[in-house]
GUTOR-841203 format. One record per residue: x, y, z of N, C-alpha, C, O in turn. Coordinates in steps of 0.1 Angstrom, whole numbers, plus 5000, padded with zeros to 4 digits. Example, Ala and Ser with C-alpha at 12.3 -4.5 7.8 and 13.67 -1.06 7.14 Angstrom:
// GUTOR-841203
513249435078512349555078513249675078514249675085
512849785071513749895071512950005079513450115080
// end
This chain:
// GUTOR-841203
495344398615495244468602496444548599497044548588
496944628609498144708608499344618604500044648594
499544508611500644428608500444358594501444338587
499244338590499144278577499444368566500144328556
499044498567499444598557500944618557501544628547
501544628569502944648570503744528564504844538558
503144408565503744288559503844308543504844268537
502744358538502744378523503744488519504544468510
503844588527504744698524506244648525507044678516
506544578536507944528538508344418528509544418524
507444328525507844218517507444228502507844148494
506644328499506244348485505444238479505544218467
504644168486503844058481502544118475502244238476
501944028467500544068461499544048473499743978483
498444118472497444118482496943978483496643928494
496743908472496143768473497143668478496843558481
498443708480499443618486499543638501500643608507
498543698507498643728521498743588529497943498527
499643578538499743458546498543428555497843518558
498243298558497043258565497043308579496043308586
498243358584498243408598497543538599497143578610
497243608588496643738588495143718584494743608579
494343818585492943808580492943788565493943798558
491743758559491643738545492143858537491943978542
492743838526493443948518492444048514492844168515
491144018511490244128507489844218518489544328516
489844158530489544248542490744338545490544458549
491844288543493044368545493144478535493444598538
492844448523492844548512491844648514492044768512
490644608519489544708522490044798533489744918532
490644748543491244828554492244928548492145048552
493144888539494144968533493445088525493845198526
492445048517491645148509490945248518490845368515
490345208529489645298538490645398545490345518546
491745348549492745428554493345528544493645648548
493445488532493945568521492945678518493245798517
491645648517490645738513490445848524490245968521
490445808537490145898548491445968553491346048563
492645938547493846008552494345958566495046028572
493845838570494245798583495745748584496345768595
496245698573497645658574498545778576499545778583
498245888569498946018571498846068585499846118591
497646058591497446098605498246018614498846078623
498245888612499145808620500645838619501345848629
501045868607502445908604502746038611503846048617
501846128610502146268615502246258631503046328636
501446178637501546158651502846098656503446138666
503245998648504545928651505746028649506746028656
505646118638506746208635506846308647507946348651
505646358652505746458663506346398675507146458682
506046268678506646198690508046178688508846198697
508546138676509946118674510746248674511846248680
510146358669510846478669511046528684512046578688
510046508692510146548706511046458713511846508722
511146328710512146238716513546278713514446248720
513746338701515046388696515346528702516446578698
514546578710514746718716514346828706514846938708
513546798697513046898688511646938691510946868698
511247048685509847098685509046998677509546938667
507746988680506846898672506746928658506746848649
506747058655506647108641507947168636508647228644
508347138624509747178619509647328615508647388613
510847388614510947528609511747528596511847638589
512347418592513047408579512847278573512447178580
513047268559512647138552513647128541514347218537
513647008534514346968523513446908513512646818516
513546948500512746898490513646818479514646868476
513146708474513846628464512846528458511746528461
513346458448512546368441513246238438514546238439
512546138434513145998431512345938420511045928422
512945898410512245828399512345688400513445638403
511245608398511245468399510545408387509645468381
510945288384510345218372508945178376508545148387
508045188365506645148367506445008362506944968352
505644938370505344798365504244808354503744918351
503944688349502944688338501544728343500644768335
501344718356500044768362499844918363498744958365
500944988360500845138360500345188347500945158336
499145258346498545298334499345398326500145468333
499145418314499945508306499645658310500445738309
498445678315497945818318498745868330498845998331
499245788339499945828351501445788351502045778362
502045758339503445728339504045808328503345858319
505445818328506145898319507545858318507945768325
508345928310509845898308510646008314510546118309
511445968323512446068329513746058321514545968322
513946158312515046158303516446168311517346108306
516446238322517646248329518146118335519246078334
517146048342517445928348517245798339517545688343
516645828327516445718318515445608324515745488323
514445658330513445568337512045588332511645708331
511445488329510045488325509145448336509145338340
508445538342507545508354507045628360506445708354
507245638373506745748381507845818389508945768390
507445928394508446008402507846038415506646088416
508646028426508146058440508746188444510046198446
507946288446508446418451508146428466507046408470
509146448474509046448488509646568495510546628489
509046608506509546718514509746658528508846598534
510946678533511346618547511946718556512446828551
511846698568512446788578513946758579514446668573
514646828588516046818590516446688596517646648595
515546608601515846478606515646368596515946248598
515146408584514846318574513546248575513346138570
512546318583511246258585510246318575510346438572
509446238569508546278558507546388562506846368573
507446488555506446598557505246588547504146578550
505646578534504646568523505246488512506446468510
504346428504504746338493503746358482502546378484
504246358469503446368457503946278447505146288444
503146188442503546088431502946138418501746158417
503846158408503446198395504046108384504846018388
503746128372504446068361505946108361506246218366
506846018356508246048357508646168349509746228351
507846208339508246328330507846458336508146568330
507246458348506946588355508246638361508846568369
508646758358509846818363509746848378508646858384
510946868385510946898399510247038401509547048411
510547128392509947268394508447258393507747328400
507947178384506447168382505847108395504847158400
506447008400505846948412506047028424505147028433
507147108425507347198436506247308437505947348448
505747348426504647448426503347398432502547468436
503247268432502047198438502347168453501447178461
503647128456503947078469504147188479503647188490
504947298475505347398484504147478490504147518501
503047508482501947568488501247488499500747538509
501247358497500747258507501647268520501147258531
502947278518503947288529503547418537503547418549
503347528530503147658537501747648544501647708555
500847578539499547568545499547478558498947508568
500247368557500247268568501347288578501147248590
502447358574503547378583503847528583504847568576
503147608591503247748590504647798595505047908591
505247718603506547768609507747748600508747808603
507547668590508647648580508947778572508047828566
510147818572510547948565511647918555511948008547
512347808556513547778548513447638542513147548549
513647628529513647498522514847478514515247568506
515647368516516747348508516447258496515447178497
517147268485516847198473518047188465519047258467
518047098455519247078446519047168433518147248432
519947148424519947238412518747218403518447308395
517947118405516747098396515647198400514747208392
515747268410514747368414515147508412514447598417
516247538405516647668402515747738392514747678387
516047868390515247938380514148028386514348078398
513048058379512048148384511348088397510648168404
511447958399510747908411511247968424510447988433
512547998425513048058437512348198440511948228451
512248278430511548408432510048388434509448458442
509448298427508048268429507648228443506748268449
508548138449508348088462508448198472507748208482
509448288470509648398479508548498479508148548489
508048528467507048628465505648578469504848648476
505248458465503948408467503748338481502748338487
504848268485504648188497505448228509505348178520
506248338507507148398518508148288524508348278536
508648198514509548098518510848128511510948178500
511948088518513348098512513647968507513847868514
513847958493514347828487515747838484516147908474
516547778492518047778491518547658483518347548487
519247688472519847588463521147538468522047628469
521347408471522547348474523147278462522747178458
524147348456524647298443525847208445526547218455
526047128435527247038434528247108425527947138414
529447138430530447208423531047128411530947008412
531447188401531947118389533147028391533446938384
533947068401535246998404535046868413536046808416
533846838417533546728425533446598416532946598405
534146488421534146368414533646258423533946258435
532846168417532346048426531246098435530646198433
531046018446530046038456530646138466531646128471
529846248467530246358477528946388485527846408480
529146398499528046428508527846578507528746658511
526646618503526346768501525546808514524646738518
525846928519525046978531523546978528523047018518
522846928538521446928539520746828529519846758532
521346818516520646728507520846588511520046498507
521946548518522146408521521046358530520846238530
520346448538519346398547518146338539517746228543
517746408529516546358522517046238513516246138511
518246238507518646128499518845998508518545888503
519246018520519345898529517945848532517745728532
517045938535515745888538515045818526514345718528
515245868514514845798502515445658501514745568497
516645648504517345518505516645428515516545308512
516345478526515645398537514345348532513945228534
513545438525512245388520512345278510511445188509
513445268503513645168492513845028499513844928493
514045028512514144898519512844828519512744698521
511744898518510444838517510344788502510344858493
510144658501510144598487508944638479509044638467
507944688485506744728477507144868470506544898460
508144938475508545058469509745048460510145148454
510244928458511344908449511044938435511844978426
509744928432509144958419507745008421507044968431
507245088412505845138414504945028408504945018395
504044968416503144868411501744918411500844838406
501445038416500045078418499445138406500045208399
498145098405497345168394497045308397497045398388
496845338409496545478413497645548420498345478429
497945668416499145738423498845758438499845758446
497545778442497345788456497645668465498045678476
497545548458497945428465499445418467499945378477
500245478457501645478458502045578470502945548477
501345688470501545778482501245718495502045728504
500145638495499845568508500945468512501245458524
501445398503502445298506503745368511504445318520
504045488506505145568512504945618526505845608534
503745658529503345698542503545568552504045588563
503045458547503145338555504645298558504945268569
505445308548506845268549507545368559508345328567
507245498558507845598566507445578581508145598590
506145548583505645528596506345398603506545398615
506545298594507245178599508645208604509145158615
509345298597510745338601510745418614511545388623
509745508615509645578628509245498640509745518651
508345398637507945308648509145228653509345208665
510045188644511245118648512145208656512745158666
512345328652513245418659512645448673513445448682
511345468674510745498687510845368696511045388708
510645258691510845128698512245118704512445068715
513245148696514645128700514945228711515545198721
514345348710514545448721513945408734514445428744
512745348733512045298745512845188752512745178764
513645108745514345008751515645048757516244978765
516145168752517445218758517245298771516145358773
518145288780518045358793518145508790518945558782
517345588798517245728795517945808806518645898802
517845768819518545848829519945788831520345688826
520745868839522145818841522145698850522945598847
521145688860521045568868520645438860521245338862
519745458851519245358842520445308833520645188831
521145398828522345368819523345288827523945188822
523545318840524545248848524045108851524845018850
522745098854522244968857522244878844522644758845
521944948832521944868820523344818817523544708812
524344908819525744868816526244758825526944668821
525844768838526244658848525544528844526144418846
524344528840523644408836524244348823524244228821
524744438814525244388802526644328804527244278795
// end
């Protein structure tokens, strides 16, 4: 069942186009809905994130985070009630608001209509960040989060929202401190064809697919680490065999 759902996420197929190697499509879809409803996909993701952070020599829970958003076009299956027009990006669809740690691992996600501003979504996401990750005290963000939000976060949530701005004399693509981490991770998520466009009628289904995609990326990173030699003796043996 896990492989079947991951196949849908990775290849972007319709549920009814499930290959015969997997269980019947309606059983796989029921499995997906059950995991979405009970929050099991997020629990799986969070356990993988803790293992990957520890494998990278970090504590299981982060102390700093990065917030950003990504607008994507909505398919015809996205209803008018949950879609909008992002005037800045000129995209009609939905917007994915994400908070990630310093390694680019997903902490929280919120899918809204594309006309919801970053500051509006942050007022819903950041209290959840404070509740679920008590050790986080610093959050980096881009210029879209400036204004009264900085003072509100400091006063109400006891968080420091640090704005990383792009200077006016910059031309073309420039790697900005801290912001590149979340932008890179958003680019990684777009490798999942199901996320190339928002096809979901329900925003929570869109969020579930993002959790699935992020868990697939972490599983791959953990599997690669498991195949690599860890001790000096193992590395020497591996190099000699190679």
